[in-house]
C-alpha atoms as an extended CHARMM CRD file, in Angstrom:
* protein
*
       146  EXT
         1         1  UNK       CA            -15.7300000000      -23.9230000000       15.1400000000  PROA      1               0.0000000000
         2         2  UNK       CA            -12.2310000000      -22.6040000000       15.7720000000  PROA      2               0.0000000000
         3         3  UNK       CA             -8.8660000000      -22.6640000000       14.0790000000  PROA      3               0.0000000000
         4         4  UNK       CA             -5.7880000000      -20.4720000000       14.0700000000  PROA      4               0.0000000000
         5         5  UNK       CA             -3.6730000000      -18.2390000000       11.8550000000  PROA      5               0.0000000000
         6         6  UNK       CA             -0.5490000000      -20.0100000000       10.6120000000  PROA      6               0.0000000000
         7         7  UNK       CA              0.5720000000      -17.2290000000        8.2620000000  PROA      7               0.0000000000
         8         8  UNK       CA             -0.2730000000      -13.5890000000        7.4500000000  PROA      8               0.0000000000
         9         9  UNK       CA              0.7450000000      -12.6270000000        3.9080000000  PROA      9               0.0000000000
        10        10  UNK       CA              0.9240000000       -9.3260000000        2.0260000000  PROA      10              0.0000000000
        11        11  UNK       CA              2.1340000000       -7.9930000000       -1.3240000000  PROA      11              0.0000000000
        12        12  UNK       CA              2.5290000000       -4.4810000000       -2.6930000000  PROA      12              0.0000000000
        13        13  UNK       CA              1.1310000000       -5.4370000000       -6.1080000000  PROA      13              0.0000000000
        14        14  UNK       CA             -1.7800000000       -7.6260000000       -7.2030000000  PROA      14              0.0000000000
        15        15  UNK       CA             -1.0590000000      -10.9190000000       -8.9530000000  PROA      15              0.0000000000
        16        16  UNK       CA              2.0650000000      -11.6700000000       -6.9480000000  PROA      16              0.0000000000
        17        17  UNK       CA              2.8780000000      -14.3330000000       -4.4000000000  PROA      17              0.0000000000
        18        18  UNK       CA              2.5780000000      -12.7530000000       -0.9870000000  PROA      18              0.0000000000
        19        19  UNK       CA              5.3170000000      -12.5280000000        1.6360000000  PROA      19              0.0000000000
        20        20  UNK       CA              4.6990000000      -13.5920000000        5.2450000000  PROA      20              0.0000000000
        21        21  UNK       CA              4.6780000000      -11.0590000000        8.0920000000  PROA      21              0.0000000000
        22        22  UNK       CA              4.4360000000      -11.8050000000       11.8230000000  PROA      22              0.0000000000
        23        23  UNK       CA              1.6010000000       -9.3560000000       12.4570000000  PROA      23              0.0000000000
        24        24  UNK       CA             -0.6070000000       -6.9440000000       10.5740000000  PROA      24              0.0000000000
        25        25  UNK       CA             -3.2130000000       -4.2510000000       11.0490000000  PROA      25              0.0000000000
        26        26  UNK       CA             -6.5650000000       -4.8630000000        9.3850000000  PROA      26              0.0000000000
        27        27  UNK       CA             -8.5930000000       -1.7370000000        8.7200000000  PROA      27              0.0000000000
        28        28  UNK       CA            -12.3820000000       -1.7190000000        8.8880000000  PROA      28              0.0000000000
        29        29  UNK       CA            -14.0350000000       -1.8490000000        5.4610000000  PROA      29              0.0000000000
        30        30  UNK       CA            -10.6450000000       -1.9840000000        3.7500000000  PROA      30              0.0000000000
        31        31  UNK       CA             -8.2850000000       -4.8710000000        4.5000000000  PROA      31              0.0000000000
        32        32  UNK       CA             -4.6810000000       -5.4270000000        5.5520000000  PROA      32              0.0000000000
        33        33  UNK       CA             -2.4690000000       -2.3250000000        5.7020000000  PROA      33              0.0000000000
        34        34  UNK       CA              0.2360000000       -2.5250000000        3.0510000000  PROA      34              0.0000000000
        35        35  UNK       CA             -1.5340000000       -5.1320000000        0.9210000000  PROA      35              0.0000000000
        36        36  UNK       CA             -2.4600000000       -4.3860000000       -2.6970000000  PROA      36              0.0000000000
        37        37  UNK       CA             -5.9480000000       -5.9040000000       -2.3170000000  PROA      37              0.0000000000
        38        38  UNK       CA             -7.0330000000       -3.6440000000        0.5560000000  PROA      38              0.0000000000
        39        39  UNK       CA             -9.8740000000       -1.4280000000       -0.6610000000  PROA      39              0.0000000000
        40        40  UNK       CA            -13.2790000000       -0.2340000000        0.4800000000  PROA      40              0.0000000000
        41        41  UNK       CA            -14.4100000000       -0.4010000000       -3.1420000000  PROA      41              0.0000000000
        42        42  UNK       CA            -15.1530000000       -4.1280000000       -3.1620000000  PROA      42              0.0000000000
        43        43  UNK       CA            -16.2100000000       -7.0910000000       -1.0300000000  PROA      43              0.0000000000
        44        44  UNK       CA            -12.9910000000       -9.1260000000       -1.3490000000  PROA      44              0.0000000000
        45        45  UNK       CA            -10.9900000000       -7.1950000000        1.2540000000  PROA      45              0.0000000000
        46        46  UNK       CA             -9.1300000000      -10.1090000000        2.8730000000  PROA      46              0.0000000000
        47        47  UNK       CA             -8.5750000000      -13.5910000000        1.4400000000  PROA      47              0.0000000000
        48        48  UNK       CA             -8.2050000000      -16.7640000000        3.4760000000  PROA      48              0.0000000000
        49        49  UNK       CA             -6.9870000000      -20.2240000000        2.5110000000  PROA      49              0.0000000000
        50        50  UNK       CA             -6.6080000000      -23.2820000000        4.7350000000  PROA      50              0.0000000000
        51        51  UNK       CA             -3.2150000000      -24.8920000000        5.2710000000  PROA      51              0.0000000000
        52        52  UNK       CA             -5.0150000000      -28.1690000000        4.5840000000  PROA      52              0.0000000000
        53        53  UNK       CA             -5.6910000000      -26.9280000000        1.0160000000  PROA      53              0.0000000000
        54        54  UNK       CA             -2.0210000000      -26.0380000000        0.5440000000  PROA      54              0.0000000000
        55        55  UNK       CA             -1.0470000000      -29.5120000000        1.7660000000  PROA      55              0.0000000000
        56        56  UNK       CA             -3.1980000000      -31.0040000000       -1.0420000000  PROA      56              0.0000000000
        57        57  UNK       CA             -1.0250000000      -29.1700000000       -3.5630000000  PROA      57              0.0000000000
        58        58  UNK       CA              2.1500000000      -30.2640000000       -1.7410000000  PROA      58              0.0000000000
        59        59  UNK       CA              0.9040000000      -33.8660000000       -1.9690000000  PROA      59              0.0000000000
        60        60  UNK       CA              0.7720000000      -33.3810000000       -5.7640000000  PROA      60              0.0000000000
        61        61  UNK       CA              4.5080000000      -32.7120000000       -5.6220000000  PROA      61              0.0000000000
        62        62  UNK       CA              4.4480000000      -28.9150000000       -5.6610000000  PROA      62              0.0000000000
        63        63  UNK       CA              6.9020000000      -26.8410000000       -3.6610000000  PROA      63              0.0000000000
        64        64  UNK       CA              4.3510000000      -24.3570000000       -2.2930000000  PROA      64              0.0000000000
        65        65  UNK       CA              3.8970000000      -22.6590000000        1.0410000000  PROA      65              0.0000000000
        66        66  UNK       CA              1.5310000000      -20.1720000000        2.6920000000  PROA      66              0.0000000000
        67        67  UNK       CA              1.2940000000      -16.9500000000        0.6700000000  PROA      67              0.0000000000
        68        68  UNK       CA              2.0680000000      -18.6440000000       -2.6510000000  PROA      68              0.0000000000
        69        69  UNK       CA             -1.6430000000      -18.6780000000       -3.5200000000  PROA      69              0.0000000000
        70        70  UNK       CA             -1.8580000000      -14.9030000000       -2.8510000000  PROA      70              0.0000000000
        71        71  UNK       CA             -4.0040000000      -15.4710000000        0.2440000000  PROA      71              0.0000000000
        72        72  UNK       CA             -3.7680000000      -12.8860000000        3.0240000000  PROA      72              0.0000000000
        73        73  UNK       CA             -4.3960000000      -15.2760000000        5.9010000000  PROA      73              0.0000000000
        74        74  UNK       CA             -3.5130000000      -18.9550000000        5.9750000000  PROA      74              0.0000000000
        75        75  UNK       CA             -5.5610000000      -20.8280000000        8.5810000000  PROA      75              0.0000000000
        76        76  UNK       CA             -5.4210000000      -24.2720000000       10.1430000000  PROA      76              0.0000000000
        77        77  UNK       CA             -8.1390000000      -26.4710000000       11.6910000000  PROA      77              0.0000000000
        78        78  UNK       CA            -11.1270000000      -24.5770000000       10.2740000000  PROA      78              0.0000000000
        79        79  UNK       CA            -13.1840000000      -25.7420000000        7.2830000000  PROA      79              0.0000000000
        80        80  UNK       CA            -13.3380000000      -22.4450000000        5.4040000000  PROA      80              0.0000000000
        81        81  UNK       CA            -15.2570000000      -23.6420000000        2.3400000000  PROA      81              0.0000000000
        82        82  UNK       CA            -18.1150000000      -24.9430000000        4.5000000000  PROA      82              0.0000000000
        83        83  UNK       CA            -18.8550000000      -21.4170000000        5.7830000000  PROA      83              0.0000000000
        84        84  UNK       CA            -21.8540000000      -19.8640000000        4.0440000000  PROA      84              0.0000000000
        85        85  UNK       CA            -21.7310000000      -16.3020000000        2.7180000000  PROA      85              0.0000000000
        86        86  UNK       CA            -22.7220000000      -13.9560000000        5.5400000000  PROA      86              0.0000000000
        87        87  UNK       CA            -20.9580000000      -16.0090000000        8.2480000000  PROA      87              0.0000000000
        88        88  UNK       CA            -19.2540000000      -13.7940000000       10.8240000000  PROA      88              0.0000000000
        89        89  UNK       CA            -15.7610000000      -14.6930000000       12.0160000000  PROA      89              0.0000000000
        90        90  UNK       CA            -13.5490000000      -13.3860000000       14.7810000000  PROA      90              0.0000000000
        91        91  UNK       CA             -9.8570000000      -13.1320000000       13.9110000000  PROA      91              0.0000000000
        92        92  UNK       CA             -7.5760000000      -12.5740000000       16.8610000000  PROA      92              0.0000000000
        93        93  UNK       CA             -9.0190000000      -10.5780000000       19.7450000000  PROA      93              0.0000000000
        94        94  UNK       CA            -10.2190000000       -7.5580000000       17.7400000000  PROA      94              0.0000000000
        95        95  UNK       CA            -11.0290000000       -8.2420000000       14.0820000000  PROA      95              0.0000000000
        96        96  UNK       CA            -14.5010000000       -9.2380000000       12.8930000000  PROA      96              0.0000000000
        97        97  UNK       CA            -15.0770000000      -10.2570000000        9.2820000000  PROA      97              0.0000000000
        98        98  UNK       CA            -17.9990000000      -11.5410000000        7.2570000000  PROA      98              0.0000000000
        99        99  UNK       CA            -17.6670000000      -14.1490000000        4.5230000000  PROA      99              0.0000000000
       100       100  UNK       CA            -18.4360000000      -12.3100000000        1.2710000000  PROA      100             0.0000000000
       101       101  UNK       CA            -17.3440000000      -14.8050000000       -1.3980000000  PROA      101             0.0000000000
       102       102  UNK       CA            -16.3190000000      -18.4480000000       -1.6360000000  PROA      102             0.0000000000
       103       103  UNK       CA            -13.8120000000      -19.2220000000       -4.3350000000  PROA      103             0.0000000000
       104       104  UNK       CA            -13.1640000000      -17.0240000000       -7.3320000000  PROA      104             0.0000000000
       105       105  UNK       CA            -12.8350000000      -17.2320000000      -11.0490000000  PROA      105             0.0000000000
       106       106  UNK       CA             -9.2320000000      -17.3780000000      -12.1810000000  PROA      106             0.0000000000
       107       107  UNK       CA             -9.0480000000      -15.0930000000      -15.2030000000  PROA      107             0.0000000000
       108       108  UNK       CA             -5.3980000000      -15.8790000000      -15.8410000000  PROA      108             0.0000000000
       109       109  UNK       CA             -3.7800000000      -19.2010000000      -15.1910000000  PROA      109             0.0000000000
       110       110  UNK       CA             -1.1070000000      -18.7550000000      -12.5300000000  PROA      110             0.0000000000
       111       111  UNK       CA              2.2600000000      -20.4960000000      -12.4030000000  PROA      111             0.0000000000
       112       112  UNK       CA              0.8490000000      -23.0070000000       -9.9130000000  PROA      112             0.0000000000
       113       113  UNK       CA             -1.8810000000      -24.0150000000      -12.3510000000  PROA      113             0.0000000000
       114       114  UNK       CA              0.7130000000      -24.6500000000      -15.0480000000  PROA      114             0.0000000000
       115       115  UNK       CA              2.9000000000      -26.6740000000      -12.6700000000  PROA      115             0.0000000000
       116       116  UNK       CA              0.1020000000      -28.8520000000      -11.3000000000  PROA      116             0.0000000000
       117       117  UNK       CA             -2.7440000000      -28.5560000000      -13.7800000000  PROA      117             0.0000000000
       118       118  UNK       CA             -4.8780000000      -27.2940000000      -10.8950000000  PROA      118             0.0000000000
       119       119  UNK       CA             -4.9850000000      -24.6640000000       -8.1510000000  PROA      119             0.0000000000
       120       120  UNK       CA             -6.8680000000      -24.7140000000       -4.8470000000  PROA      120             0.0000000000
       121       121  UNK       CA             -7.4660000000      -20.9840000000       -4.3620000000  PROA      121             0.0000000000
       122       122  UNK       CA            -10.3050000000      -20.6280000000       -6.9190000000  PROA      122             0.0000000000
       123       123  UNK       CA            -12.2500000000      -23.4920000000       -5.2910000000  PROA      123             0.0000000000
       124       124  UNK       CA            -11.1970000000      -23.4390000000       -1.6320000000  PROA      124             0.0000000000
       125       125  UNK       CA            -10.1850000000      -19.8620000000       -0.8620000000  PROA      125             0.0000000000
       126       126  UNK       CA            -12.6930000000      -17.5070000000        0.7460000000  PROA      126             0.0000000000
       127       127  UNK       CA            -12.9820000000      -13.7480000000        1.0100000000  PROA      127             0.0000000000
       128       128  UNK       CA            -14.2320000000      -11.5630000000        3.8180000000  PROA      128             0.0000000000
       129       129  UNK       CA            -15.3830000000       -7.9890000000        4.2140000000  PROA      129             0.0000000000
       130       130  UNK       CA            -13.9010000000       -6.3560000000        7.3360000000  PROA      130             0.0000000000
       131       131  UNK       CA            -16.6270000000       -5.2820000000        9.7890000000  PROA      131             0.0000000000
       132       132  UNK       CA            -14.2500000000       -4.3430000000       12.6350000000  PROA      132             0.0000000000
       133       133  UNK       CA            -10.5420000000       -3.7190000000       12.2920000000  PROA      133             0.0000000000
       134       134  UNK       CA             -7.6350000000       -4.3930000000       14.6210000000  PROA      134             0.0000000000
       135       135  UNK       CA             -4.2590000000       -6.0550000000       14.9190000000  PROA      135             0.0000000000
       136       136  UNK       CA             -3.6370000000       -9.7520000000       14.1980000000  PROA      136             0.0000000000
       137       137  UNK       CA             -0.5820000000      -11.9600000000       14.6020000000  PROA      137             0.0000000000
       138       138  UNK       CA              0.4910000000      -15.4580000000       13.6680000000  PROA      138             0.0000000000
       139       139  UNK       CA             -0.9910000000      -17.9770000000       16.0930000000  PROA      139             0.0000000000
       140       140  UNK       CA             -4.1250000000      -15.9170000000       16.7910000000  PROA      140             0.0000000000
       141       141  UNK       CA             -7.4260000000      -17.8230000000       16.8740000000  PROA      141             0.0000000000
       142       142  UNK       CA             -9.9590000000      -17.7510000000       14.0270000000  PROA      142             0.0000000000
       143       143  UNK       CA            -13.3870000000      -18.4580000000       15.4770000000  PROA      143             0.0000000000
       144       144  UNK       CA            -16.9170000000      -18.7600000000       14.1750000000  PROA      144             0.0000000000
       145       145  UNK       CA            -19.1860000000      -17.5330000000       16.9980000000  PROA      145             0.0000000000
       146       146  UNK       CA            -22.1260000000      -19.7860000000       17.8820000000  PROA      146             0.0000000000
């Protein structure tokens, strides 16, 4: 199974929409340099959401784009929610991650929830723990090794 990165997104503070960057450095057992969620203290080091999930929200009439759901990496052509916890994934030519959580509980309703009455990140976003760091850029492959 293979897809690609369509957007890399970071924010300095938690709870904010993230801004796209062309490339980023992902540190082993931490996350994306410069992103508020990077930490070795927990298993949700990098978040991923499929562009296909964002398109569902756009179809509901919302003006949303990659990064608006606070995901670090927006992917295309890979069914993220079908990946079981423990699945390894290669991101770009260097980074290796392991699926550590599927979905999350939304403790506070975000602006998107209030606009649409729903949000895809809690159900369709996934989180990985970084096993091997490296540099990634938009357009890089996201692959699940056989």
